[in-house]
C-alpha positions in Angstrom: -14.4 -2.4 6.6 -12.8 -3.1 10.0 -14.7 -6.3 10.4 -13.7 -7.5 6.9 -10.1 -6.6 7.6 -10.2 -8.6 10.9 -11.6 -11.6 9.1 -9.0 -11.3 6.4 -6.3 -11.3 9.0 -7.7 -14.2 11.0 -8.5 -16.5 8.1 -5.9 -15.7 5.5 -3.0 -13.5 6.6 -2.1 -14.8 10.0 -2.4 -18.5 9.1 -0.2 -18.0 6.0 2.4 -16.1 8.0 2.5 -18.9 10.6 3.2 -21.3 7.7 6.2 -19.1 6.7 4.5 -17.8 3.6 4.7 -14.3 2.2 1.4 -12.4 2.0 1.0 -9.6 -0.5 -1.9 -7.2 -0.3 -2.7 -4.5 -2.8 -4.5 -2.5 -0.1 -4.2 -2.8 3.6 -4.0 -0.6 6.7 -1.8 2.0 5.0 -4.4 2.7 2.4 -7.0 3.0 5.1 -4.7 5.6 6.7 -4.6 7.6 3.5 -8.1 7.1 2.2 -10.1 7.2 5.4 -7.8 9.4 7.5 -7.0 12.0 4.8 -9.3 11.4 1.8 -12.5 11.1 3.9 -11.1 13.4 6.6 -11.8 11.1 9.4 -8.5 12.0 11.0 -5.3 10.2 11.8 -6.2 9.5 15.4 -9.5 7.8 14.5 -7.9 5.6 11.8 -5.0 4.7 14.1 -7.5 3.7 16.8 -9.5 1.7 14.3 -6.4 -0.1 13.1 -5.3 -0.8 16.6 -8.7 -2.3 17.5 -8.8 -4.3 14.2 -5.1 -5.5 14.0 -3.6 -5.1 17.4 0.1 -4.3 17.0 0.3 -6.1 13.7 1.5 -4.1 10.7 3.0 -4.9 7.3 6.8 -5.5 7.2 7.1 -3.5 4.1 4.8 -1.2 2.0 5.5 0.1 -1.5 3.8 3.4 -2.2 3.4 4.1 -5.9 3.7 7.8 -6.7 2.2 9.3 -9.8 1.5 13.0 -10.6 -2.1 14.1 -10.7 -1.8 14.8 -14.5 -0.4 11.4 -15.3 -3.0 9.7 -13.2 -5.8 11.5 -15.0 -4.3 10.7 -18.4 -4.1 7.0 -17.5 -7.6 7.1 -16.2 -8.9 8.4 -19.6 -6.9 5.8 -21.5 -8.0 2.9 -19.3 -10.3 0.2 -20.6 -11.1 -0.8 -17.1 -14.3 0.6 -15.6 -14.0 3.1 -12.8 -14.4 2.0 -9.3 -16.2 4.3 -6.8 -13.1 6.0 -5.6 -12.1 7.1 -9.1 -15.4 9.0 -9.3 -14.5 11.1 -6.2 -13.5 14.7 -6.8 -9.9 15.7 -7.5 -9.6 17.3 -4.0 -10.3 14.0 -2.4 -7.4 12.4 -4.4 -5.2 15.3 -3.4 -6.0 14.6 0.3 -5.3 10.9 -0.2 -1.9 11.8 -1.8 -1.1 13.9 1.2 -2.0 11.0 3.4 0.5 8.7 1.6 3.2 11.5 1.8 2.6 11.7 5.6 2.9 7.9 5.8 6.2 8.0 3.9 7.5 10.5 6.4 6.2 8.9 9.5 7.1 5.3 8.5 10.2 5.8 6.4 11.8 2.5 7.6 8.8 0.5 6.5 7.4 2.4 3.5 9.2 2.7 0.2 8.2 5.2 -2.4 8.2 4.0 -6.0 7.8 6.2 -9.1 4.9 5.0 -11.1 6.1 7.2 -14.0 8.6 4.5 -15.1 8.1 1.1 -16.9 6.8 -1.9 -15.1 10.2 -3.5 -15.6 11.9 -0.6 -13.8 9.4 -0.8 -11.0 9.8 -4.6 -10.7 13.6 -4.2 -10.5 13.3 -1.6 -7.8 11.0 -3.9 -5.8 13.4 -6.8 -6.1 16.4 -4.7 -5.1 14.5 -3.4 -2.1 13.5 -6.9 -1.0 17.1 -8.0 -1.4 18.6 -5.0 0.4 16.2 -5.6 3.3 17.1 -9.4 3.4 13.6 -10.6 2.5 15.3 -12.8 -0.2 18.2 -14.1 1.8 16.8 -17.7 1.8 16.6 -17.8 -2.1 19.2 -18.7 -4.6 20.4 -15.4 -6.1 20.7 -16.9 -9.6 17.0 -17.4 -9.7 16.2 -13.8 -9.1 17.0 -12.4 -12.6 
């Protein structure tokens, strides 16, 4: 996992950032914090050391953390046509620990991490993301009329 992350950084993320591009990742060091540190109970200190060795002082500028109740998550899982990944087959207690990890991250990194309710429509979520990007001046170089 750490070796793959380092390669991802060296060959994709850092070169793209050097070119002034945005890089969006659906999972990165923050999910490692929650899943490995809390879900697999490897501990915060271990994961922080692993991330430091892998990434140095690099961290995402902004992380959106989607929040969904356990009940809603299980209901969506039952309705989904997509096959389960290995994490979805883990016991409910594992997912509770992961959720605690994300809550700890939101508390510790409140300037960088933004909670989003996944109970709303995709349009509402997208609007919240755009507003957050604008408020934090990530969009200042764009023409505002093109953001609707």
